[in-house]
N, C-alpha and C positions, 0 to 999 in steps of 0.2 A: 504493500500500500504506500510505501514511502515515495514511489515514483509517480503517484497520482497527480501531483501538482507540478511535476517537471515540465509538462506541456499543458499549462493552464488554459491557453486558448483552445486547445483540442478538447479538453474537458468541458469547457463552456459550450463549444460547438455541439458536442454530443448531447449535453443536457438540454440546450436550446432546441435542437432538432427534434428531441423526443417530447418536450413539454410545451412548445410554443402553441400547439393546438388548444391549450388551456389558457390562452391569454398571456403567456409569458413574453415579456418584451425585454430588449437589451437593457433598458433603463431599470428593469426590476431585478437585474443580476448584479451581484456585488462580490468581488474577491476581497477577502479580509485577512490580514496577517496578525491582527490583534496586537499583543505586546511583544511579538517576536517569538513566542513559544510555538513549537510545532503543533501542540494541541489546540492552538487558537486559529490556525490556518484553516480557512473554510470558504466555500462558495455558497452564498445565500441567495435564494430566489423567492420572489413573491408572485403568486399566480392565482387564477380563479377569482379575479377582482379582490385580491388581498385576503381571500378566505383560506389560503393555504401557504405555508412556508416550507421550503425545502432547503436543507443544509447538507452539504457534502464536506466531510472532514477526512483527515488521514485515516482515522480509525472507525468511522461510521458514516452512514448516510441515513438521514431521518426526514420524515415528513410530518408536519403538524397541521391539522385542520382546526381552525379557530372556532368554526361553527358548522357541524356536519349537516345541519338542517338547511344550509344555504347552498349545498352542493349535492349532486346525485351520487348514488352508490357506484355507478359506472365511472364517474369522474374520479372518485376516491381511488378506485381500483386501478385506473389507468395511470394516475399520477404516482402511486406507490410502486407499481410495476415499472413505470417509465424511468424513474430516477435510478432504480437498481440496475435496470438493463443498460442505461446510459453509462453508468460507472463500469459495468462489465465490458461494454463495447470499447470504452476508452482504455481500460486496463484489464485485458483478458485474463491475466494471471492473478489478479486480485481475488482473494477468497473471502467470502462472508462466513463468519463463524456462527452467528445467531441472528434470528429475526424476531423482533419483539413487536407485538400488537397490543395496544391499549386504547380504550375508549371510555369517556365519561358520559354517562347517560343520566338525564334528569327527567322526572315524570311524576304524575300523580296517579293514584289508584282510586277509581271512582267508588265512593261510598265507604272508603277505608281511611282512617287516620294513619299517616306515615309512622308515627310513634308506636301505634298499636301493631302495625305490621312488623316493624323492626323488633318488637318484643318477642315475636314468634321465632326469631333467629338466634336469640341470646337468652341466657338465664340471668335475671337481675341479681346483683349482689345484695348483701344485707344493707338496710337503709341507715346505717350509722352515719353516713355522710349527708343525709337529708333525703328529700323526695327525689326520686329518679325522674329526670326531665326528658330522657331519651336514651337511645342506645345505638350501637353500630357494631359491625363485625367485619373481619377479614378472614376469608377461608383460603387456605393454601393447599395446592394440589401438586403431586409429584410427577415423576417422569412417565411418559408413555412412549409409543413407537417413535414419533417424531418430535414430541414435546419434551423439553427439559424441565420446565416448571410452569406453574400458573397460579393465579390468585384472583379472587373475586371480592371486591370491597362493596359493602352496602351500608348506607348512612343517611342521615337527614340531608336534604338538598339545601345548599346555601343560597340558591337563586330562585327557587320556587316555593311559595308558601304551601305548607303541608305536603311538600314534595319529597321524593325519594331519590337518592343518588346511588347509582350502581356503576362500578368500574371493573370490568373484566380485563385481565392482563394475562397474556400467554407468551411464552418464549419458546421458540422452536429451533431445533438443530438445523442449520442451513445446509448441511450435507445430506439431509434426508427429505427435503422438500424443494420443489421447483418454485422459482420466483413467481411464475404466472399462477400458481395455485394459492398464493398467500391471501388474496382478497376473499376467495371463497372459504378458505380455512378460518380466516378471522371472523367472517360473518357467522359461520357455523358455530364457532366457540362462543361468540356473543349470545346467540340464541340458546345455546346449551346452558350458559351461565344464568340467563334469565329464567329458563325453565326450571333450573335447580332451585331458584328462589320463588317459584310459582308465579312468575311474571312473564309477560310477553310484550314485544314492541308492536306498535301500530304501523 
């Protein structure tokens, strides 16, 4: 991966060629060297009307969607796959070790108080500290065929009144999954996590 930025114009060309269909413009691409540390060297791109940010560093490539409701699942899938494929096209010998998928979901359950629902996932401790105002939980899961670890967080939403916050996170072994399978695997894990909590998305 150390040769990734030896040809920075080439990297920019590959990323732009793959992501310009999502509104990426040259003015939205920035090469940053930070304070001179190799860990701070990165290519940052803003696309999808600034709803997504892509960062390519020496040790990782990452995509953040600021609001998944403002983009389609197809756009999310193509951006995630696109940046990884662009890196591989630019540096064919570069090897990814892990793929991490995480999404934060906020929502309400019709006819159910979020605090009451959360209480079904956890056992309340003694009330020596006072009346319990709410609860939350993190469930951790171990290794499977292509998965190295996973977790599901469930808590009160900080942005929706009487809302629930759920954050599924899964880490996969990059040697066991294809890049193009990542979007469907991520969506499947999200739905499985919600089902585990007796929830579903609309």
